[in-house]
C-alpha positions as CSV (number, residue, x, y, z in Angstrom):
1,M,-43.0,62.6,-7.4
2,T,-45.6,63.3,-4.8
3,T,-45.4,62.0,-1.2
4,A,-48.4,59.8,-1.9
5,A,-46.8,58.3,-4.9
6,R,-43.5,57.6,-3.1
7,G,-45.3,55.8,-0.3
8,A,-47.7,53.8,-2.4
9,G,-45.5,50.7,-2.3
10,A,-45.3,50.8,1.5
11,R,-49.1,50.9,1.9
12,E,-49.5,48.1,-0.6
13,A,-47.0,46.0,1.3
14,A,-48.7,46.8,4.6
15,F,-52.0,45.7,3.2
16,E,-50.5,42.4,1.9
17,I,-49.0,41.7,5.4
18,L,-52.3,42.3,7.1
19,A,-54.2,40.1,4.6
20,A,-51.6,37.3,5.0
21,T,-51.7,37.4,8.8
22,R,-55.5,37.3,8.7
23,K,-55.2,34.0,6.9
24,G,-52.8,32.6,9.6
25,E,-49.4,33.4,8.2
26,L,-46.8,34.6,10.7
27,F,-46.1,38.3,10.7
28,N,-42.4,38.1,9.9
29,V,-42.9,35.7,7.1
30,A,-45.6,37.8,5.5
31,R,-43.5,41.0,6.0
32,D,-40.4,39.6,4.4
33,R,-42.3,38.5,1.3
34,A,-44.4,41.7,1.0
35,V,-41.5,44.2,1.3
36,L,-39.2,42.3,-1.2
37,G,-37.9,44.8,-3.8
38,L,-39.0,47.9,-1.9
39,P,-36.5,50.7,-1.1
40,E,-35.4,50.7,2.6
41,R,-37.6,53.7,3.5
42,D,-40.7,52.0,2.2
43,R,-39.8,48.7,3.9
44,R,-39.7,50.5,7.3
45,L,-42.9,52.3,6.7
46,A,-44.7,49.1,5.6
47,Q,-43.6,47.3,8.8
48,E,-44.5,50.3,10.9
49,I,-48.0,50.6,9.5
50,A,-48.8,46.8,9.5
51,A,-47.5,46.2,13.1
52,G,-49.1,49.4,14.3
53,V,-52.5,48.4,12.9
54,L,-52.2,45.0,14.6
55,R,-51.2,46.6,18.0
56,H,-53.9,49.2,17.9
57,R,-56.7,47.3,16.1
58,R,-59.3,47.6,18.7
59,T,-58.8,51.3,19.2
60,L,-58.9,51.8,15.4
61,D,-62.0,49.7,15.0
62,R,-63.8,51.5,17.8
63,R,-63.5,54.8,16.0
64,L,-64.3,53.3,12.6
65,R,-67.4,51.4,13.9
66,R,-68.7,54.7,15.3
67,T,-68.3,56.3,11.9
68,V,-69.5,53.4,9.7
69,S,-72.2,52.4,12.2
70,R,-74.4,49.5,11.0
71,R,-72.4,49.1,7.7
72,W,-69.4,47.9,9.7
73,R,-70.6,44.3,9.8
74,A,-71.2,44.2,6.1
75,T,-67.8,45.8,5.4
76,S,-65.4,43.2,3.9
77,A,-62.2,42.2,5.7
78,D,-60.1,43.8,3.0
79,L,-61.9,47.1,3.3
80,R,-61.6,47.0,7.1
81,D,-57.9,46.6,6.7
82,L,-57.7,49.5,4.3
83,L,-59.6,51.7,6.7
84,R,-57.3,50.7,9.5
85,I,-54.3,51.5,7.5
86,G,-55.6,54.9,6.7
87,L,-56.8,55.7,10.2
88,Y,-53.5,54.5,11.8
89,Q,-51.6,56.9,9.7
90,L,-53.9,59.7,10.5
91,T,-53.8,59.1,14.3
92,Q,-50.4,57.6,15.0
93,L,-47.9,58.8,12.3
94,S,-47.4,62.5,12.7
95,R,-44.8,62.5,9.9
96,V,-47.4,61.4,7.3
97,P,-49.5,64.4,6.2
98,P,-53.2,63.7,6.4
99,H,-53.7,64.2,2.7
100,A,-51.1,61.5,2.0
101,A,-52.6,59.1,4.5
102,V,-56.0,59.5,2.9
103,G,-54.9,59.7,-0.7
104,T,-52.7,56.6,-0.7
105,T,-55.3,54.5,1.1
106,V,-58.0,55.6,-1.4
107,E,-55.8,54.8,-4.4
108,L,-55.0,51.4,-2.9
109,A,-58.7,50.8,-2.4
110,K,-59.4,51.8,-6.0
111,A,-56.7,49.5,-7.3
112,R,-57.9,46.6,-5.2
113,H,-61.7,46.9,-5.3
114,G,-62.7,49.6,-7.7
115,Q,-64.0,53.2,-7.6
116,R,-67.0,52.5,-5.4
117,S,-64.9,51.0,-2.6
118,A,-62.4,53.9,-3.0
119,A,-65.2,56.4,-2.5
120,F,-66.4,54.6,0.6
121,V,-62.9,54.6,2.1
122,N,-62.4,58.3,1.3
123,A,-65.7,59.2,2.9
124,V,-65.1,57.2,6.0
125,L,-61.6,58.4,6.6
126,R,-62.5,62.1,6.0
127,R,-65.5,61.9,8.3
128,T,-63.5,60.1,11.0
129,L,-60.8,62.8,10.7
130,R,-63.4,65.5,11.3
131,E,-64.8,63.8,14.4
132,T,-63.2,64.1,17.8
133,A,-61.3,61.1,19.1
134,D,-63.2,58.3,20.7
135,A,-64.9,59.0,24.0
136,D,-63.4,57.3,27.0
137,V,-64.1,53.6,27.5
138,P,-67.7,53.4,28.7
139,G,-68.2,52.8,32.4
140,T,-70.4,49.7,31.7
141,L,-67.2,47.7,30.9
142,T,-65.7,45.4,33.5
143,P,-62.1,46.3,34.6
144,G,-60.8,43.5,32.4
145,Q,-62.8,44.7,29.3
146,A,-61.5,48.2,30.0
147,L,-57.9,47.1,30.1
148,A,-58.4,45.0,26.9
149,A,-59.9,48.0,25.1
150,Q,-57.2,50.4,26.3
151,Y,-54.4,48.1,25.2
152,S,-56.1,46.5,22.2
153,H,-56.1,42.9,23.2
154,P,-58.9,40.3,23.1
155,D,-61.2,40.3,26.2
156,W,-60.9,36.6,26.9
157,L,-57.0,36.7,26.9
158,V,-56.8,39.7,29.2
159,G,-59.4,38.0,31.5
160,R,-57.3,34.8,31.9
161,W,-54.2,36.9,32.6
162,L,-56.0,38.9,35.2
163,R,-57.2,35.8,37.0
164,R,-53.6,34.4,37.1
165,L,-51.4,37.5,37.3
166,G,-53.6,40.2,38.9
167,P,-54.3,43.7,37.5
168,A,-50.9,45.4,38.0
169,V,-48.8,42.6,36.5
170,T,-51.3,42.1,33.6
171,E,-51.2,45.8,32.8
172,R,-47.4,45.7,32.7
173,L,-47.6,42.8,30.2
174,L,-50.2,44.6,28.1
175,R,-48.1,47.8,28.0
176,H,-45.0,45.8,27.0
177,N,-46.9,44.1,24.2
178,N,-47.7,47.5,22.7
179,T,-44.1,48.7,22.6
180,R,-41.8,48.3,19.6
181,P,-39.2,45.8,20.7
182,P,-35.5,46.3,19.9
183,L,-33.6,44.0,17.5
184,W,-31.7,41.6,19.7
185,L,-28.7,39.8,18.2
186,Q,-26.5,36.9,19.4
187,P,-22.9,36.4,18.0
188,A,-22.5,33.5,15.7
189,R,-19.4,33.5,13.5
190,W,-18.1,36.9,14.6
191,T,-17.2,38.1,18.1
192,R,-19.3,40.6,19.9
193,D,-16.5,43.2,19.5
194,A,-16.3,42.6,15.8
195,I,-20.1,42.9,15.3
196,V,-20.2,46.2,17.3
197,A,-17.2,47.6,15.4
198,A,-18.6,46.8,12.0
199,A,-22.0,48.2,12.9
200,Q,-20.6,51.5,14.2
201,A,-18.3,51.8,11.1
202,A,-21.4,51.5,8.9
203,G,-23.3,54.2,10.9
204,F,-25.5,51.9,13.1
205,T,-25.9,52.2,16.8
206,M,-25.2,48.9,18.6
207,E,-25.5,48.4,22.4
208,A,-23.7,45.6,24.3
209,P,-25.4,45.1,27.6
210,S,-23.0,44.4,30.4
211,D,-24.8,41.2,31.4
212,G,-23.7,39.6,28.1
213,A,-27.3,38.8,27.1
214,G,-26.6,39.7,23.5
215,L,-26.5,42.9,21.4
216,V,-29.2,45.5,20.8
217,A,-29.1,47.0,17.3
218,R,-30.8,50.2,16.4
219,A,-32.0,48.9,13.0
220,R,-35.3,47.5,11.7
221,R,-34.0,44.6,9.6
222,P,-31.1,42.4,10.4
223,A,-30.1,42.0,6.7
224,E,-29.2,45.7,6.6
225,L,-26.5,45.2,9.2
226,P,-22.9,44.4,8.2
227,G,-22.0,40.7,8.7
228,F,-25.5,39.3,8.2
229,A,-24.7,37.5,5.0
230,D,-21.5,36.1,6.5
231,G,-23.4,34.6,9.5
232,A,-21.8,37.1,12.0
233,F,-24.9,36.9,14.2
234,V,-28.4,35.5,14.5
235,V,-31.6,37.3,15.6
236,Q,-32.4,36.0,19.1
237,G,-33.5,37.5,22.3
238,P,-31.9,37.1,25.8
239,A,-34.5,34.5,27.0
240,Q,-33.4,31.9,24.5
241,E,-29.7,32.5,25.4
242,L,-30.6,32.2,29.1
243,F,-32.4,28.9,28.4
244,I,-29.3,27.5,26.6
245,E,-27.2,28.6,29.6
246,E,-29.7,27.3,32.2
247,A,-30.1,23.9,30.5
248,R,-26.4,23.2,31.4
249,L,-25.9,20.6,28.7
250,P,-22.3,19.2,28.9
251,P,-20.0,20.8,26.3
252,G,-19.4,18.4,23.4
253,S,-22.8,16.7,23.8
254,L,-24.7,15.4,20.8
255,V,-28.0,17.2,20.8
256,W,-31.0,16.6,18.6
257,D,-32.8,20.0,18.2
258,A,-36.2,18.5,17.3
259,C,-38.2,21.6,16.4
260,A,-35.3,23.8,15.4
261,A,-36.7,26.5,13.0
262,P,-35.9,29.3,12.6
263,G,-32.5,28.3,13.9
264,G,-31.3,30.9,16.4
265,K,-31.2,28.4,19.3
266,T,-29.6,25.8,17.1
267,V,-26.7,28.2,16.3
268,G,-26.4,28.9,20.0
269,L,-26.2,25.2,20.9
270,A,-23.7,24.6,18.1
271,R,-21.2,27.0,19.7
272,T,-20.3,24.3,22.3
273,M,-22.1,21.1,21.1
274,R,-22.6,18.8,18.2
275,V,-26.1,19.4,16.9
276,I,-28.6,17.5,14.7
277,A,-31.4,20.0,13.7
278,S,-34.8,19.0,12.3
279,D,-38.1,20.4,11.4
280,R,-41.0,19.5,9.2
281,P,-40.7,20.1,5.4
282,G,-42.0,23.4,4.3
283,V,-41.4,27.1,4.9
284,R,-40.0,26.5,8.4
285,L,-37.4,24.0,7.2
286,E,-36.3,26.4,4.5
287,R,-35.8,29.2,7.1
288,L,-33.8,26.8,9.2
289,R,-31.7,25.8,6.3
290,E,-30.9,29.4,5.4
291,T,-30.0,30.3,9.0
292,L,-27.6,27.3,9.3
293,R,-26.1,28.0,5.9
294,R,-25.1,31.5,7.1
295,A,-24.3,30.9,10.7
296,A,-23.7,27.2,11.5
297,P,-22.8,25.2,8.4
298,G,-21.5,22.3,10.5
299,V,-24.9,21.4,11.9
300,T,-26.6,18.3,10.4
301,L,-30.0,19.2,9.0
302,V,-32.8,16.6,8.8
303,A,-36.4,17.0,7.4
304,A,-38.6,15.3,9.9
305,D,-41.6,15.5,12.1
306,A,-40.5,15.0,15.7
307,R,-43.6,12.8,16.4
308,Q,-41.9,10.2,14.2
309,P,-38.3,10.6,15.3
310,P,-35.6,10.2,12.6
311,I,-33.1,9.4,15.4
312,R,-32.7,5.9,16.8
313,P,-33.1,5.4,20.6
314,G,-30.0,6.3,22.5
315,A,-28.1,7.8,19.6
316,V,-27.9,11.3,21.1
317,D,-27.1,12.6,24.6
318,A,-30.0,15.1,24.7
319,V,-33.2,16.1,22.9
320,W,-34.4,19.7,22.8
321,V,-38.0,20.3,22.0
322,D,-38.7,24.0,21.5
323,A,-42.4,23.3,21.0
324,P,-44.9,25.2,18.7
325,C,-47.0,27.3,21.1
326,S,-49.3,30.2,21.5
327,A,-46.4,32.7,21.4
328,T,-48.0,34.7,24.2
329,G,-44.4,35.6,25.4
330,T,-43.6,37.2,22.0
331,M,-46.6,39.5,21.4
332,A,-44.5,42.6,21.3
333,R,-42.4,41.2,18.5
334,H,-45.3,39.4,16.8
335,P,-48.3,41.8,17.1
336,D,-50.5,39.4,15.1
337,A,-50.2,36.7,17.7
338,R,-52.8,38.3,20.0
339,W,-55.5,38.0,17.3
340,R,-54.5,34.4,16.2
341,F,-54.7,33.0,19.7
342,T,-58.0,31.4,20.8
343,A,-59.1,28.9,23.4
344,R,-59.6,26.3,20.5
345,R,-56.0,27.0,19.3
346,L,-54.7,26.6,22.8
347,A,-56.3,23.2,23.1
348,A,-54.8,22.1,19.7
349,L,-51.4,23.3,20.7
350,T,-51.3,21.4,24.0
351,D,-52.3,18.3,22.2
352,L,-49.5,18.8,19.7
353,Q,-47.0,19.5,22.5
354,E,-48.0,16.3,24.2
355,A,-47.6,14.3,21.0
356,L,-44.1,15.8,20.4
357,L,-42.9,15.0,24.0
358,T,-44.3,11.5,23.7
359,G,-42.6,11.0,20.3
360,V,-39.1,12.1,21.4
361,A,-39.1,10.4,24.8
362,A,-38.0,7.0,23.4
363,V,-34.9,8.6,21.8
364,V,-33.5,9.9,25.2
365,P,-31.0,7.4,26.6
366,P,-30.7,6.4,30.3
367,G,-29.0,9.4,32.0
368,G,-29.8,11.6,29.0
369,L,-31.7,14.8,29.0
370,L,-35.0,16.0,27.5
371,V,-35.2,19.8,27.4
372,Y,-38.6,21.4,26.8
373,T,-39.0,25.1,26.0
374,T,-41.8,27.4,24.8
375,C,-42.2,31.1,24.1
376,S,-45.6,30.9,25.9
377,L,-46.8,32.4,29.2
378,E,-49.6,29.9,29.6
379,P,-49.5,27.2,32.3
380,E,-51.2,24.6,30.1
381,E,-48.3,24.8,27.7
382,N,-45.6,25.0,30.3
383,A,-45.5,23.5,33.8
384,T,-48.9,21.7,33.5
385,Q,-47.8,20.1,30.2
386,V,-44.6,18.9,31.9
387,E,-46.5,17.5,34.9
388,R,-48.7,15.5,32.5
389,F,-45.7,14.1,30.7
390,L,-44.0,13.1,34.0
391,E,-47.2,11.3,35.1
392,R,-47.2,9.2,32.0
393,H,-43.4,8.6,31.8
394,N,-42.2,7.7,35.2
395,A,-38.6,7.1,33.9
396,F,-38.2,10.8,33.7
397,R,-37.8,13.4,36.5
398,R,-37.0,17.1,36.7
399,R,-33.2,17.6,37.0
400,Q,-33.6,21.2,38.2
401,P,-36.2,23.9,38.9
402,D,-38.1,25.2,35.8
403,V,-37.2,28.7,34.5
404,F,-39.9,31.2,33.5
405,V,-39.1,34.5,31.9
406,F,-41.7,37.3,32.0
407,P,-41.3,39.7,29.0
408,P,-41.6,43.0,30.9
409,D,-38.7,41.9,33.2
410,T,-36.3,41.8,30.2
411,G,-37.9,44.1,27.7
412,A,-37.8,41.3,25.2
413,D,-39.5,37.9,24.7
414,G,-40.5,35.6,27.5
415,G,-40.9,31.9,27.8
416,Y,-40.4,28.7,29.8
417,L,-37.7,26.0,30.3
418,A,-37.9,22.6,31.9
419,V,-35.0,20.1,32.0
420,L,-35.9,16.4,32.4
421,E,-33.6,13.5,33.0
422,R,-34.2,9.9,32.2
423,A,-33.3,7.5,35.0
């Protein structure tokens, strides 16, 4: 079997991932569905290609636009993704021979859109391959536009970070977002030592940082590690574990985790507390259900929208709202997030977060706690959102200083924590 034939499934899966994320689906959800049934080698290649295209999309598009010229605007979204898949392999994956990169992409174009599209893809990739790499970013760009082009992020997003963070810190963040993040695990039903021992016995490298922030696995998919099916661990970075620690909820508390999917934080809370976990019906709820089935079967699961609480006032000691957000603190792990995020989406998310906080406020008893977290770096979703809530709900106050985690500081996800107490 030829190299091209062996890798055809990986390219097909990468294309499906890109098409799904283009329509708004989360990268990990699209990936898990697209690679189902593929051999492990092809699963890894599909993820590498899809994530790499998303991380380097601007750079790829700049080269392709130069080759295609005026036809770029008329090129369909599907064909653009196919060209990106081919060019990413040609320029970033040295282990893929050029003939395989071109050949598999052309065959995929033919299968999807016919011979004419296949001929177009073949011609563009071969011409791009013959040309020298892109010239340096033109001097007519502003410093912000140059950074955005260099690190393949939207201009407007880099611009807002520059205004708030300054050039040096912004570049650290952009560089972090373009790295491949490690796979962070947190123990659930097994101890740290048992997880490490089982992984090493199976031939995997597992690091246990001395600060106890979790475990770092040298693997692409958690399901390939021993203990996954038994709920030995959950996939969760150090920021969420830090938030659980910093929230300082009394052991034994009854906590309503109001936006609980995918469930890693819920499992962390359940180690020392009684937990009611909820999320809206749909894909997120099913992911939560699966996580709890493996790693925390004692948690009570409820299908509910937190804006209409399923919990009567005063029935729990604390409410935790891990709000839907822009995910700007997770862009290394979710390379699609940078392209989904817009000013309009930010406004919609802040409205949703406000509604969630208002919905759960009545459930918190006197002396009880309302914990608010996001995986966002944006003030509108973090401290500004909390300030607005406190202005409207004068029975609440901050119990302690907020916590903000900047992704490059940990090499993992970032985010925000506020702990509010009802008088």
